[in-house]
N, C-alpha and C positions, 0 to 999 in steps of 0.2 A: 344290900350285898355290894358294895362298893365298886362300880366301874372301872377298869384298867385299860381303856379306852383314853386315850390323852398323857397318858404314865408315859415319861421318856425314860427310854431305854439309856443306860450308864455307858459316856463315851469309852471307848477302848484306848489308851496312851499310846500312841505310835514313839517305837522305839527309834530314836533317831540315828543309830550307829546300823539298822538295819538298811532306812531310807537313806543313808551314805553309801552302803553297801551295792543298793541296788542301782541306784544312781552311776558308782563305777562299773560297775555291770556293764551295763546300756552303752555306757561312752565307751568302755572298751569294744563291744561288739560294735559300734558303729564306729570306731578306730580300724580295726581288723578288718569291715566291709569294705571300706576305703582304699585300704591296700590295698584286698584281694580285688577292688575294680579298675586299681591303678595299673598293678601287677597284669588283667587281662589284658588293658588299653594298649600298656608296652609291648605284651605277645605279640598282640595283635599289627603294631606299628613295625616290628622288627620282621613280623612274617614279611609284609609288602613291602619293605624294603629286600628282602630277601629275594624274592618272588621277581619283584623290579630288578634286581643284581645278576640272578640268574637268567632273567631275558636279555639282559646286556653283555653276558659273557654267551650264551646259547647264540647270539648275535653276533659277535667277535668269529665264534667258531666258528657259525656258517660262512661267514665270510673269506676267514680261513683257508677254510675246506675250497670255497668256490675259485678263490684267488690259485691255490695248486693243483685242482682240478684242471685250469685256464691254464695256467702256465707252467707247471710242472715244479721240480725241484729245481738247483741251481742250474743256470748248463752247464755241457759239458762240450769239448770241441772234439770232433770224429778224428779218430785214432790218436787220440792223446794217450799219453803212458802213463800207469799209475803207481809210481815205486813204491814199496813198501815204507810206511812209516817209521822212522830210526831215530824216535825222541825229539824234545827242545832241551836238551841237558846244559849248562853253560860249563865251557872249560874255565880252566885258570889262564890268568894271564900268559901268555906265549904259549901257550900250551897247543901241539896240532891236532886235528882228528882225523882219523884213519877211516875215510871214505871208500866205499866199495867202487865207487864210479869217480870220473870227473868231472860230473856235474850232477851233485847233490841235490838231494829235491828235501831234506829235512834231517834231520841230526844233533849230536852236537856242535854249540858254535861258540864265536866270541863272545866277550860283554858287553864289546863292542858294537854299533852297524855300520855301513857304507853309506855314504851321501850316494843320492840318484843321480846319473848321469852315464855320462860317456869316457870311459877309461881306456889308457892307451897302453896300459899292460898291465899283467892278469890281474885281478880280483882275489884275496886271497881266497878260498872256498869257505873259509871261518867265519868271514863277514859275510859273503854270500849266503849263507844258509842263515843267518840272523836276518838278514836284509827279506827274505822269501816269508820267514815268521812275520814279519811285518806287513804282507800282502802286495811286497815289490814282486816284479817278475826280469828275471834276468836273460839277459840272452846273453849266449856266449858267440863266440867267430873265432874262425880256425886263425890263429896269426899269421900264416903265410897268406891266406885271402885279403888282407887288411885293403889293400889296393882296390880289389874289385868290390868288396864287401863294405866297408868302414863308411862311403861316403852315403850309400843307400839305405843304411841303417840309422845315421844321424836323420837324414832326413824324416825316417819313418817314428822317430820316439819324439821329434816336434808335436806330432801330434798331441803328446799328453803333459801335463805338466808337475807331475810326479810319480814314484813307485812305479817306475825302466832303470832299469841300468844296459850299459851295454859292455862286455869285457870282452877280449881275446881268451883264450884257454888253450894252450898246447898238448893238452893232455885228450882233447876229440880229435875224433877221425871225421866227422861229419862238417859238412860247411857252415852251420849254424842248429848251435840247439837252445831251444827256450827253455824257462823250469820256471814252474810257481811251487808252491808248497804242494810235495805231495802231488804234485802233475809236469809232465817233460813230451815235450814233442819234437823230431828233426825235420828240418826244412833244408832244402836247396838252394832257395837265394830269398831275397827280402819280396816275398808273395804275399797276397791278400792274408791268405793263414794265420801269417804269422802276424797281423794287425788283428784277426780273430781271437788268436791264444791272446796275447795282451787285453785287449777288450775284456775278455770271458774273466780272466785269474785274477788280474790287477785288482788288487786290495781285497784277494780271499785269502788271503792269511788269517792261520789263527788268533794273532794279537792285532789292533788300528793303531798304527805310530805313522805320523807324517813324513813324508820322504821327502821335498823335493826337488826337481830336477834341478842340476847348477852345473855351469861350466867345470871344468874340472883341468 
């Protein structure tokens, strides 16, 4: 009986197409795994950046809270009046406004603003209100008290180089009325309180526009 030992088994022929498909599947799997790793790495980086940003935002928020708690909101002058807001519309050229008082602190106004400084004749209210919108403080005084008040008012506003107007106003009964945007206070003389009013409300209008004080 012949021995089967050492008899070679017939080799199976490999299908080239199957081999190519297998390699393609392996390469696709490797590609997907690489994309997944890259995506995970991107998420980790974004998470790190987000946490860092949140930390920065939290630090800024904490700083703001500390500043507000220590300094409070924008300062106010004791006894200041806060007239109601009358809007900020622009008037047509040459149109007059119908203000409820002789010292308006807001409302419709001229398209142009007045130059800052000391006026010898009454400044039109429509221009004054536009200046208030720019953060200017307008100090009105009674014209019949010009000899008494004007020299001191000129000296007073020499402390600042911008955003202050002094003008006579024939419509007021008080000696001096200081106005800012939605703020007003009456004074009997050129006193330290008037300086405080100007320091407090100057440049606090809803618009930040330059207004240097000039000789008029």
